[in-house]
DRENDO-1510 file (C-alpha; in Angstrom, 1 decimal, always signed):
<recs>
REC; n; res; u; v; w
REC; 1; UNK; +10.9; +17.4; -0.4 .
REC; 2; UNK; +10.3; +13.7; +0.1 .
REC; 3; UNK; +13.3; +11.5; -0.7 .
REC; 4; UNK; +11.3; +8.2; -0.9 .
REC; 5; UNK; +8.4; +7.0; -2.9 .
REC; 6; UNK; +5.2; +6.1; -1.0 .
REC; 7; UNK; +3.2; +3.0; -1.7 .
REC; 8; UNK; -0.2; +2.4; -0.3 .
REC; 9; UNK; -1.2; -1.2; +0.2 .
REC; 10; UNK; -4.9; -2.0; +0.1 .
REC; 11; UNK; -5.4; -5.1; +2.4 .
REC; 12; UNK; -8.2; -7.0; +4.2 .
REC; 13; UNK; -7.0; -6.9; +7.8 .
REC; 14; UNK; -3.6; -5.7; +8.9 .
REC; 15; UNK; -1.7; -7.3; +10.5 .
REC; 16; UNK; -3.5; -10.4; +9.5 .
REC; 17; UNK; -3.1; -14.0; +8.3 .
REC; 18; UNK; -1.3; -13.1; +5.1 .
REC; 19; UNK; +2.2; -13.3; +6.4 .
REC; 20; UNK; +3.7; -13.1; +2.8 .
REC; 21; UNK; +2.1; -9.6; +2.5 .
REC; 22; UNK; +3.5; -8.4; +5.7 .
REC; 23; UNK; +7.0; -9.7; +4.9 .
REC; 24; UNK; +6.8; -8.1; +1.5 .
REC; 25; UNK; +6.0; -4.7; +3.1 .
REC; 26; UNK; +8.8; -5.2; +5.5 .
REC; 27; UNK; +11.2; -5.9; +2.6 .
REC; 28; UNK; +10.1; -2.7; +0.7 .
REC; 29; UNK; +10.7; -0.7; +3.9 .
REC; 30; UNK; +14.2; -2.2; +4.0 .
REC; 31; UNK; +14.7; -0.9; +0.5 .
REC; 32; UNK; +13.8; +2.6; +1.5 .
REC; 33; UNK; +10.1; +2.7; +0.6 .
REC; 34; UNK; +7.5; +4.4; +2.8 .
REC; 35; UNK; +4.5; +2.2; +3.1 .
REC; 36; UNK; +1.0; +3.0; +4.3 .
REC; 37; UNK; -1.6; +0.3; +4.7 .
REC; 38; UNK; -5.3; +0.9; +4.0 .
REC; 39; UNK; -7.2; -2.0; +5.6 .
REC; 40; UNK; -10.8; -3.0; +5.0 .
REC; 41; UNK; -11.2; -4.5; +8.5 .
REC; 42; UNK; -9.5; -4.9; +11.8 .
REC; 43; UNK; -6.3; -6.6; +12.5 .
REC; 44; UNK; -6.3; -10.2; +13.7 .
REC; 45; UNK; -5.9; -10.9; +17.4 .
REC; 46; UNK; -2.9; -13.1; +16.7 .
REC; 47; UNK; +0.3; -11.6; +15.2 .
REC; 48; UNK; +1.1; -14.5; +12.8 .
REC; 49; UNK; +4.3; -12.8; +11.4 .
REC; 50; UNK; +5.5; -12.0; +14.9 .
REC; 51; UNK; +9.2; -11.8; +13.7 .
REC; 52; UNK; +8.4; -8.4; +12.0 .
REC; 53; UNK; +8.4; -4.9; +13.5 .
REC; 54; UNK; +5.3; -3.2; +12.1 .
REC; 55; UNK; +6.0; +0.1; +13.8 .
REC; 56; UNK; +7.3; +1.7; +10.5 .
REC; 57; UNK; +3.9; +0.9; +8.8 .
REC; 58; UNK; +1.2; +3.6; +9.0 .
REC; 59; UNK; -2.2; +1.8; +9.0 .
REC; 60; UNK; -5.6; +3.3; +8.3 .
REC; 61; UNK; -8.8; +1.4; +8.7 .
REC; 62; UNK; -12.2; +1.7; +7.1 .
REC; 63; UNK; -14.4; -0.8; +8.9 .
REC; 64; UNK; -17.9; -1.7; +7.8 .
REC; 65; UNK; -19.4; +0.4; +10.5 .
REC; 66; UNK; -17.9; +3.4; +8.8 .
REC; 67; UNK; -19.9; +2.8; +5.6 .
REC; 68; UNK; -22.9; +4.8; +6.9 .
REC; 69; UNK; -20.9; +7.2; +9.1 .
REC; 70; UNK; -20.7; +11.0; +8.9 .
REC; 71; UNK; -17.0; +10.7; +8.2 .
REC; 72; UNK; -17.8; +8.6; +5.1 .
REC; 73; UNK; -20.2; +11.3; +3.8 .
REC; 74; UNK; -17.7; +14.0; +4.6 .
REC; 75; UNK; -14.9; +12.2; +2.8 .
REC; 76; UNK; -16.9; +11.8; -0.4 .
REC; 77; UNK; -18.2; +15.4; -0.3 .
REC; 78; UNK; -14.6; +16.5; +0.0 .
REC; 79; UNK; -13.6; +14.7; -3.2 .
REC; 80; UNK; -16.8; +15.9; -5.0 .
REC; 81; UNK; -16.0; +19.5; -4.1 .
REC; 82; UNK; -12.3; +19.3; -4.7 .
REC; 83; UNK; -12.3; +17.1; -7.8 .
REC; 84; UNK; -15.8; +17.1; -9.2 .
REC; 85; UNK; -15.0; +15.9; -12.7 .
REC; 86; UNK; -12.9; +13.0; -11.3 .
REC; 87; UNK; -15.6; +12.0; -8.9 .
REC; 88; UNK; -18.4; +12.1; -11.5 .
REC; 89; UNK; -16.2; +10.1; -14.0 .
REC; 90; UNK; -15.6; +7.5; -11.3 .
REC; 91; UNK; -19.3; +7.1; -10.7 .
REC; 92; UNK; -20.0; +6.7; -14.4 .
REC; 93; UNK; -17.1; +4.2; -14.6 .
REC; 94; UNK; -18.6; +2.3; -11.6 .
REC; 95; UNK; -22.0; +1.8; -13.3 .
REC; 96; UNK; -20.6; +1.2; -16.8 .
REC; 97; UNK; -18.0; -1.3; -15.7 .
REC; 98; UNK; -19.6; -3.1; -12.7 .
REC; 99; UNK; -23.3; -2.7; -13.6 .
REC; 100; UNK; -23.5; -6.0; -15.5 .
REC; 101; UNK; -24.8; -7.8; -12.4 .
REC; 102; UNK; -25.9; -7.1; -8.8 .
REC; 103; UNK; -23.0; -9.2; -7.5 .
REC; 104; UNK; -20.5; -7.0; -9.3 .
REC; 105; UNK; -22.4; -3.7; -8.6 .
REC; 106; UNK; -22.8; -4.3; -4.9 .
REC; 107; UNK; -19.1; -5.1; -4.5 .
REC; 108; UNK; -18.2; -2.0; -6.6 .
REC; 109; UNK; -20.3; +0.3; -4.5 .
REC; 110; UNK; -18.7; -1.1; -1.3 .
REC; 111; UNK; -15.2; -0.5; -2.8 .
REC; 112; UNK; -16.1; +3.0; -4.1 .
REC; 113; UNK; -17.3; +4.0; -0.7 .
REC; 114; UNK; -14.2; +2.7; +1.1 .
REC; 115; UNK; -11.8; +4.2; -1.5 .
REC; 116; UNK; -13.4; +7.6; -0.8 .
REC; 117; UNK; -13.0; +7.2; +2.9 .
REC; 118; UNK; -9.2; +6.5; +2.4 .
REC; 119; UNK; -8.7; +9.4; +0.0 .
REC; 120; UNK; -7.8; +12.2; +2.4 .
REC; 121; UNK; -5.2; +10.2; +4.3 .
REC; 122; UNK; -3.7; +8.8; +1.1 .
REC; 123; UNK; -3.5; +12.3; -0.4 .
REC; 124; UNK; -1.9; +13.8; +2.6 .
REC; 125; UNK; +0.7; +11.0; +2.8 .
REC; 126; UNK; +1.6; +11.6; -0.8 .
REC; 127; UNK; +0.9; +8.0; -2.0 .
REC; 128; UNK; +2.6; +7.5; -5.4 .
REC; 129; UNK; +1.3; +4.0; -6.2 .
REC; 130; UNK; -1.2; +1.5; -4.9 .
REC; 131; UNK; -0.8; -2.3; -4.5 .
REC; 132; UNK; -3.1; -5.1; -3.5 .
REC; 133; UNK; -3.1; -8.9; -3.2 .
REC; 134; UNK; -5.6; -11.2; -4.7 .
REC; 135; UNK; -7.9; -10.1; -7.5 .
REC; 136; UNK; -10.9; -9.4; -5.3 .
REC; 137; UNK; -12.4; -6.4; -3.5 .
REC; 138; UNK; -9.0; -5.0; -2.5 .
REC; 139; UNK; -8.3; -4.5; -6.2 .
REC; 140; UNK; -11.7; -2.8; -6.6 .
REC; 141; UNK; -10.8; -0.4; -3.9 .
REC; 142; UNK; -7.4; +0.2; -5.5 .
REC; 143; UNK; -9.0; +1.0; -8.8 .
REC; 144; UNK; -11.3; +3.7; -7.4 .
REC; 145; UNK; -8.6; +5.1; -5.1 .
REC; 146; UNK; -6.2; +5.3; -8.0 .
REC; 147; UNK; -8.7; +7.3; -9.9 .
REC; 148; UNK; -9.3; +9.7; -7.0 .
REC; 149; UNK; -5.5; +10.2; -6.5 .
REC; 150; UNK; -4.5; +10.0; -10.1 .
REC; 151; UNK; -1.8; +7.3; -9.4 .
REC; 152; UNK; -1.3; +3.9; -10.8 .
REC; 153; UNK; -2.1; +0.6; -9.1 .
REC; 154; UNK; -0.9; -3.0; -9.4 .
REC; 155; UNK; -1.9; -6.3; -7.7 .
REC; 156; UNK; -0.6; -9.7; -7.1 .
REC; 157; UNK; -2.5; -12.7; -8.3 .
REC; 158; UNK; -2.0; -15.9; -6.4 .
REC; 159; UNK; -3.9; -18.9; -7.7 .
REC; 160; UNK; -7.7; -19.4; -7.8 .
REC; 161; UNK; -8.3; -15.6; -7.8 .
REC; 162; UNK; -6.7; -15.4; -11.3 .
REC; 163; UNK; -7.2; -18.9; -12.7 .
REC; 164; UNK; -10.9; -18.8; -11.9 .
REC; 165; UNK; -13.6; -17.2; -14.0 .
REC; 166; UNK; -14.4; -14.2; -11.8 .
REC; 167; UNK; -16.4; -11.3; -13.2 .
REC; 168; UNK; -14.4; -8.3; -14.6 .
REC; 169; UNK; -11.0; -10.1; -14.0 .
REC; 170; UNK; -9.9; -9.0; -17.4 .
REC; 171; UNK; -10.9; -5.4; -16.8 .
REC; 172; UNK; -8.9; -5.4; -13.5 .
REC; 173; UNK; -5.8; -6.8; -15.2 .
REC; 174; UNK; -5.9; -4.4; -18.1 .
REC; 175; UNK; -6.5; -1.3; -15.9 .
REC; 176; UNK; -3.4; -2.0; -13.8 .
REC; 177; UNK; +0.0; -0.5; -14.4 .
REC; 178; UNK; +1.4; -4.0; -14.0 .
REC; 179; UNK; +0.3; -7.3; -12.5 .
REC; 180; UNK; +2.4; -9.6; -10.4 .
REC; 181; UNK; +2.0; -13.4; -10.3 .
REC; 182; UNK; +3.0; -15.5; -7.3 .
REC; 183; UNK; +3.8; -18.4; -9.6 .
REC; 184; UNK; +4.1; -19.5; -13.2 .
REC; 185; UNK; +0.5; -21.0; -13.3 .
REC; 186; UNK; -0.9; -17.6; -12.2 .
REC; 187; UNK; +1.3; -15.8; -14.6 .
REC; 188; UNK; -0.1; -17.8; -17.6 .
REC; 189; UNK; -3.6; -17.1; -16.5 .
REC; 190; UNK; -3.0; -13.4; -16.2 .
REC; 191; UNK; -1.2; -13.2; -19.5 .
REC; 192; UNK; -4.2; -14.9; -21.2 .
REC; 193; UNK; -6.3; -11.9; -20.1 .
REC; 194; UNK; -4.1; -9.1; -21.4 .
REC; 195; UNK; -5.5; -7.3; -24.4 .
REC; 196; UNK; -2.2; -7.1; -26.4 .
REC; 197; UNK; -3.6; -4.7; -29.0 .
REC; 198; UNK; -4.8; -2.0; -26.5 .
REC; 199; UNK; -3.3; -2.6; -23.1 .
REC; 200; UNK; +0.1; -1.5; -21.8 .
REC; 201; UNK; +0.0; -3.7; -18.7 .
REC; 202; UNK; +2.8; -6.1; -18.1 .
REC; 203; UNK; +2.9; -9.3; -16.0 .
REC; 204; UNK; +5.8; -10.5; -13.9 .
REC; 205; UNK; +6.5; -13.2; -11.3 .
REC; 206; UNK; +7.5; -12.2; -7.8 .
REC; 207; UNK; +7.6; -15.1; -5.4 .
REC; 208; UNK; +6.3; -15.0; -1.7 .
REC; 209; UNK; +9.4; -14.3; +0.2 .
REC; 210; UNK; +10.7; -15.3; +3.6 .
REC; 211; UNK; +13.4; -14.0; +5.9 .
REC; 212; UNK; +16.0; -16.7; +5.5 .
REC; 213; UNK; +17.9; -15.6; +8.5 .
REC; 214; UNK; +14.9; -16.0; +10.8 .
REC; 215; UNK; +13.8; -19.2; +9.2 .
REC; 216; UNK; +17.1; -21.0; +9.2 .
REC; 217; UNK; +18.2; -24.6; +10.1 .
REC; 218; UNK; +18.8; -25.6; +13.7 .
REC; 219; UNK; +20.1; -29.1; +13.4 .
REC; 220; UNK; +20.9; -29.3; +17.1 .
REC; 221; UNK; +17.1; -29.0; +17.9 .
REC; 222; UNK; +15.9; -32.1; +16.2 .
REC; 223; UNK; +13.5; -34.3; +18.1 .
REC; 224; UNK; +14.6; -37.7; +19.3 .
REC; 225; UNK; +11.6; -39.4; +17.7 .
REC; 226; UNK; +10.6; -39.0; +14.1 .
REC; 227; UNK; +8.5; -35.8; +14.0 .
REC; 228; UNK; +6.3; -34.6; +11.2 .
REC; 229; UNK; +4.9; -31.1; +10.9 .
REC; 230; UNK; +2.2; -29.4; +8.8 .
REC; 231; UNK; +1.5; -25.7; +9.0 .
REC; 232; UNK; -1.5; -24.4; +7.1 .
REC; 233; UNK; -5.0; -23.1; +7.1 .
REC; 234; UNK; -7.3; -26.0; +7.9 .
REC; 235; UNK; -9.3; -26.3; +4.8 .
REC; 236; UNK; -10.3; -29.3; +2.6 .
REC; 237; UNK; -7.8; -28.5; -0.2 .
REC; 238; UNK; -4.8; -29.0; +2.2 .
REC; 239; UNK; -5.5; -32.8; +2.3 .
REC; 240; UNK; -5.0; -33.1; +6.0 .
REC; 241; UNK; -7.5; -35.9; +6.3 .
REC; 242; UNK; -5.1; -37.9; +4.1 .
REC; 243; UNK; -2.3; -37.0; +6.5 .
REC; 244; UNK; -4.2; -38.4; +9.4 .
REC; 245; UNK; -4.9; -41.6; +7.5 .
REC; 246; UNK; -1.2; -41.8; +6.7 .
REC; 247; UNK; -0.4; -41.4; +10.4 .
REC; 248; UNK; -2.7; -44.3; +11.1 .
REC; 249; UNK; -0.8; -46.5; +8.7 .
REC; 250; UNK; +2.6; -45.5; +10.2 .
REC; 251; UNK; +1.2; -46.1; +13.7 .
REC; 252; UNK; +0.2; -49.7; +12.6 .
REC; 253; UNK; +3.9; -50.4; +11.7 .
REC; 254; UNK; +4.7; -50.1; +15.4 .
REC; 255; UNK; +7.0; -47.0; +14.9 .
REC; 256; UNK; +7.0; -44.3; +17.6 .
REC; 257; UNK; +6.6; -40.9; +16.0 .
REC; 258; UNK; +4.7; -37.6; +16.4 .
REC; 259; UNK; +2.9; -35.2; +14.0 .
REC; 260; UNK; +2.2; -31.6; +14.7 .
REC; 261; UNK; -0.6; -29.9; +12.8 .
REC; 262; UNK; -0.6; -26.1; +13.2 .
REC; 263; UNK; -3.3; -23.8; +12.0 .
REC; 264; UNK; -7.0; -23.1; +12.3 .
REC; 265; UNK; -9.9; -23.2; +9.9 .
REC; 266; UNK; -13.3; -24.8; +9.0 .
REC; 267; UNK; -12.1; -28.5; +9.1 .
REC; 268; UNK; -10.5; -28.3; +12.6 .
REC; 269; UNK; -13.4; -30.1; +14.3 .
REC; 270; UNK; -13.5; -32.7; +11.6 .
REC; 271; UNK; -9.8; -33.4; +12.0 .
REC; 272; UNK; -10.1; -33.5; +15.7 .
REC; 273; UNK; -12.9; -36.2; +15.5 .
REC; 274; UNK; -10.9; -38.2; +12.9 .
REC; 275; UNK; -7.9; -38.2; +15.2 .
REC; 276; UNK; -10.0; -39.4; +18.2 .
REC; 277; UNK; -11.9; -42.0; +16.1 .
REC; 278; UNK; -8.6; -43.5; +14.9 .
REC; 279; UNK; -7.1; -43.4; +18.4 .
REC; 280; UNK; -4.2; -41.2; +17.2 .
REC; 281; UNK; -4.3; -38.7; +20.1 .
REC; 282; UNK; -0.9; -40.0; +21.3 .
REC; 283; UNK; +0.6; -39.4; +17.8 .
REC; 284; UNK; -1.0; -36.2; +16.5 .
REC; 285; UNK; -1.3; -32.8; +18.1 .
REC; 286; UNK; -3.6; -30.1; +16.8 .
REC; 287; UNK; -2.0; -26.9; +18.0 .
REC; 288; UNK; -4.4; -24.4; +16.4 .
REC; 289; UNK; -3.1; -21.1; +15.1 .
REC; 290; UNK; +0.4; -20.0; +16.3 .
REC; 291; UNK; +2.7; -17.1; +15.6 .
REC; 292; UNK; +6.0; -17.4; +13.7 .
REC; 293; UNK; +7.9; -17.2; +17.0 .
REC; 294; UNK; +6.0; -20.3; +18.2 .
REC; 295; UNK; +6.2; -22.1; +14.8 .
REC; 296; UNK; +10.0; -21.8; +14.3 .
REC; 297; UNK; +10.9; -24.1; +17.3 .
REC; 298; UNK; +8.4; -26.7; +16.1 .
REC; 299; UNK; +9.9; -26.5; +12.6 .
REC; 300; UNK; +13.4; -26.8; +14.1 .
REC; 301; UNK; +12.6; -30.0; +15.9 .
REC; 302; UNK; +10.7; -31.6; +13.0 .
REC; 303; UNK; +12.2; -34.2; +10.6 .
REC; 304; UNK; +9.8; -33.7; +7.7 .
REC; 305; UNK; +7.3; -31.1; +6.5 .
REC; 306; UNK; +4.2; -32.6; +5.0 .
REC; 307; UNK; +1.3; -30.9; +3.1 .
REC; 308; UNK; -0.6; -33.4; +0.9 .
REC; 309; UNK; -2.8; -30.8; -1.0 .
REC; 310; UNK; -5.7; -32.0; -3.1 .
REC; 311; UNK; -7.9; -30.5; -5.9 .
REC; 312; UNK; -11.3; -29.6; -4.6 .
REC; 313; UNK; -14.1; -29.6; -7.2 .
REC; 314; UNK; -17.0; -27.1; -6.9 .
REC; 315; UNK; -15.3; -24.3; -5.0 .
REC; 316; UNK; -14.2; -23.7; -1.4 .
REC; 317; UNK; -14.5; -20.9; +1.1 .
REC; 318; UNK; -13.9; -17.5; -0.6 .
REC; 319; UNK; -13.9; -19.2; -4.0 .
REC; 320; UNK; -17.5; -20.2; -5.0 .
REC; 321; UNK; -18.0; -23.0; -7.5 .
REC; 322; UNK; -19.7; -20.7; -10.0 .
REC; 323; UNK; -16.4; -18.9; -10.5 .
REC; 324; UNK; -13.8; -21.6; -9.6 .
REC; 325; UNK; -14.6; -25.0; -10.8 .
REC; 326; UNK; -11.5; -26.6; -9.2 .
REC; 327; UNK; -9.6; -25.1; -6.2 .
REC; 328; UNK; -5.9; -25.7; -6.3 .
REC; 329; UNK; -3.0; -24.3; -4.2 .
REC; 330; UNK; -0.5; -21.7; -5.3 .
REC; 331; UNK; +2.8; -21.6; -3.3 .
REC; 332; UNK; +1.9; -21.9; +0.4 .
REC; 333; UNK; +4.0; -19.6; +2.7 .
REC; 334; UNK; +4.4; -22.5; +5.1 .
REC; 335; UNK; +6.2; -24.6; +2.6 .
REC; 336; UNK; +8.6; -21.7; +1.9 .
REC; 337; UNK; +9.2; -21.3; +5.6 .
REC; 338; UNK; +9.8; -25.1; +6.1 .
REC; 339; UNK; +12.2; -25.3; +3.1 .
REC; 340; UNK; +14.1; -22.3; +4.4 .
REC; 341; UNK; +14.6; -24.1; +7.7 .
REC; 342; UNK; +16.1; -27.0; +5.7 .
REC; 343; UNK; +13.3; -29.5; +6.0 .
REC; 344; UNK; +12.5; -32.0; +3.2 .
REC; 345; UNK; +8.9; -31.5; +2.0 .
REC; 346; UNK; +6.4; -34.2; +1.1 .
REC; 347; UNK; +3.6; -32.8; -1.0 .
REC; 348; UNK; +1.5; -33.5; -4.1 .
REC; 349; UNK; +1.6; -32.2; -7.7 .
REC; 350; UNK; -1.4; -30.0; -7.2 .
REC; 351; UNK; -1.5; -26.5; -8.6 .
REC; 352; UNK; +1.8; -24.7; -8.4 .
REC; 353; UNK; +3.4; -27.0; -5.8 .
REC; 354; UNK; +5.8; -28.6; -8.4 .
REC; 355; UNK; +7.1; -25.1; -9.2 .
REC; 356; UNK; +8.9; -25.1; -5.7 .
REC; 357; UNK; +9.1; -28.8; -4.8 .
REC; 358; UNK; +11.1; -30.9; -7.3 .
REC; 359; UNK; +10.7; -34.6; -6.8 .
REC; 360; UNK; +13.8; -36.3; -5.3 .
REC; 361; UNK; +15.7; -33.0; -5.5 .
REC; 362; UNK; +14.4; -30.9; -2.6 .
REC; 363; UNK; +11.4; -33.0; -1.6 .
REC; 364; UNK; +9.1; -35.8; -2.5 .
REC; 365; UNK; +6.0; -35.6; -4.7 .
REC; 366; UNK; +3.2; -38.2; -4.1 .
REC; 367; UNK; -0.1; -38.7; -5.6 .
REC; 368; UNK; -3.0; -36.8; -4.2 .
REC; 369; UNK; -5.6; -38.6; -2.1 .
REC; 370; UNK; -3.3; -41.5; -1.6 .
REC; 371; UNK; -2.7; -42.1; +2.2 .
REC; 372; UNK; -0.7; -45.3; +1.5 .
REC; 373; UNK; +1.6; -43.6; -0.9 .
REC; 374; UNK; +2.0; -40.7; +1.5 .
REC; 375; UNK; +2.8; -43.0; +4.4 .
REC; 376; UNK; +5.3; -44.8; +2.2 .
REC; 377; UNK; +7.1; -41.6; +1.3 .
REC; 378; UNK; +7.2; -40.5; +5.0 .
REC; 379; UNK; +8.5; -43.9; +6.1 .
REC; 380; UNK; +11.2; -43.7; +3.4 .
REC; 381; UNK; +12.4; -40.4; +4.7 .
REC; 382; UNK; +12.2; -41.4; +8.3 .
REC; 383; UNK; +14.4; -44.4; +7.6 .
REC; 384; UNK; +17.0; -42.6; +5.5 .
REC; 385; UNK; +18.7; -39.7; +7.3 .
REC; 386; UNK; +21.1; -39.0; +4.4 .
REC; 387; UNK; +18.2; -38.6; +2.1 .
REC; 388; UNK; +16.5; -36.2; +4.5 .
REC; 389; UNK; +19.6; -34.2; +4.8 .
REC; 390; UNK; +20.2; -34.0; +1.1 .
REC; 391; UNK; +16.7; -33.0; +0.3 .
REC; 392; UNK; +16.6; -30.5; +3.1 .
REC; 393; UNK; +19.9; -28.9; +2.1 .
REC; 394; UNK; +18.6; -28.5; -1.5 .
REC; 395; UNK; +15.3; -27.1; -0.1 .
REC; 396; UNK; +17.1; -24.3; +1.6 .
REC; 397; UNK; +19.2; -23.6; -1.4 .
REC; 398; UNK; +15.9; -23.2; -3.4 .
REC; 399; UNK; +14.6; -20.6; -1.0 .
REC; 400; UNK; +17.8; -18.6; -0.7 .
REC; 401; UNK; +18.0; -18.4; -4.5 .
REC; 402; UNK; +14.4; -17.6; -5.4 .
REC; 403; UNK; +12.3; -16.8; -2.2 .
REC; 404; UNK; +14.3; -14.5; +0.0 .
REC; 405; UNK; +12.2; -11.5; +1.1 .
REC; 406; UNK; +14.9; -9.0; +0.4 .
REC; 407; UNK; +15.4; -10.2; -3.1 .
REC; 408; UNK; +11.7; -10.6; -3.9 .
REC; 409; UNK; +10.7; -7.2; -2.5 .
REC; 410; UNK; +13.6; -5.6; -4.5 .
REC; 411; UNK; +12.0; -6.9; -7.7 .
REC; 412; UNK; +8.6; -5.6; -6.8 .
REC; 413; UNK; +10.0; -2.3; -5.8 .
REC; 414; UNK; +11.7; -1.9; -9.1 .
REC; 415; UNK; +8.4; -2.6; -10.9 .
REC; 416; UNK; +6.7; +0.0; -8.8 .
REC; 417; UNK; +9.5; +2.6; -9.4 .
REC; 418; UNK; +9.2; +2.0; -13.1 .
REC; 419; UNK; +5.4; +2.4; -13.0 .
REC; 420; UNK; +5.6; +5.7; -11.0 .
REC; 421; UNK; +8.3; +7.1; -13.3 .
REC; 422; UNK; +6.4; +6.1; -16.5 .
REC; 423; UNK; +3.3; +7.8; -15.1 .
REC; 424; UNK; +5.2; +11.0; -14.4 .
REC; 425; UNK; +6.6; +11.1; -17.9 .
REC; 426; UNK; +3.1; +10.8; -19.3 .
</recs>
């Protein structure tokens, strides 16, 4: 007899760029859970969360090339023969729930097919519960796979995926056993969708955790010259063009300094041109994407972490404007990592950032799209070591108290255990 519950994670790629997800899974395993991952596409070539040992995670892939394969047909025929009533009810559910538009229907068919492909492995592993991150197609897969397996599912909403006006978001929330919010802003959005009269779903906050022993202060490693660092996906909403402009202002004061920008994304080339055009090559290094093993030494030598996020009107990337009128950040994992290392953070009051960075307590909040204000805050911290140390110390206290992976995954595991036990009682 199995001693541990088994949770199945529906993910995009695994391992992938979502380091918070991989750390969450690692935390669940530390608490005695068995975790199997069902990934919709291949792993990334770069192991971003390289501090983790993924050997305890069983991963199953259903790639797009499998959609029209013999194995796909065989998997669905297996469910149809073994559980004909469930399979037919799922098909009816698909068209009734998702048939309102071609956008929704096409995504649902994709999810239905992939859920069927995963069924045999999930069944043989004894999956008791399913979990996904972001209220997109991974949740669609979780819905259908939960129907096939007769288990509950849950998901974590982060920011624009639940604050936007996506089709069927309310259905997804109310079908879940419970829904997790990464931050207070996401929680409020989720709670607004819960049908209090008919739904039993509950919503809870579980923060993105980090290993506070791995991401810890190394004061002896500080660089000799003032060093700034930004770690993020290079997209418009991160405000990195404002950081480059602020660096130009700092350069013009005659101060020797350096800024490391780590990450990859669609605005990489734009930033590279901006750095060249402003003759900042001596002061700013674009590193591209790095693993956590490479990032930790750069965090350790930095004086200040900076991420001047901005609101983007009209959508961005995976969030089209017809569903998300204004793109705003949740709680970036990179800020959690930097604060765990004991760095003071300079950021903006966009989205959920004020939930983790409190002005003049564990960081500095500046106005968005204000390079002069940003440069002023950075110069203030550069000139005042006692202020840097005080804010950095409070930053680490914040992470240890509310963002430690072991603590956060324990909360999530308790929610999953309750959902499993409640379903068994029913």
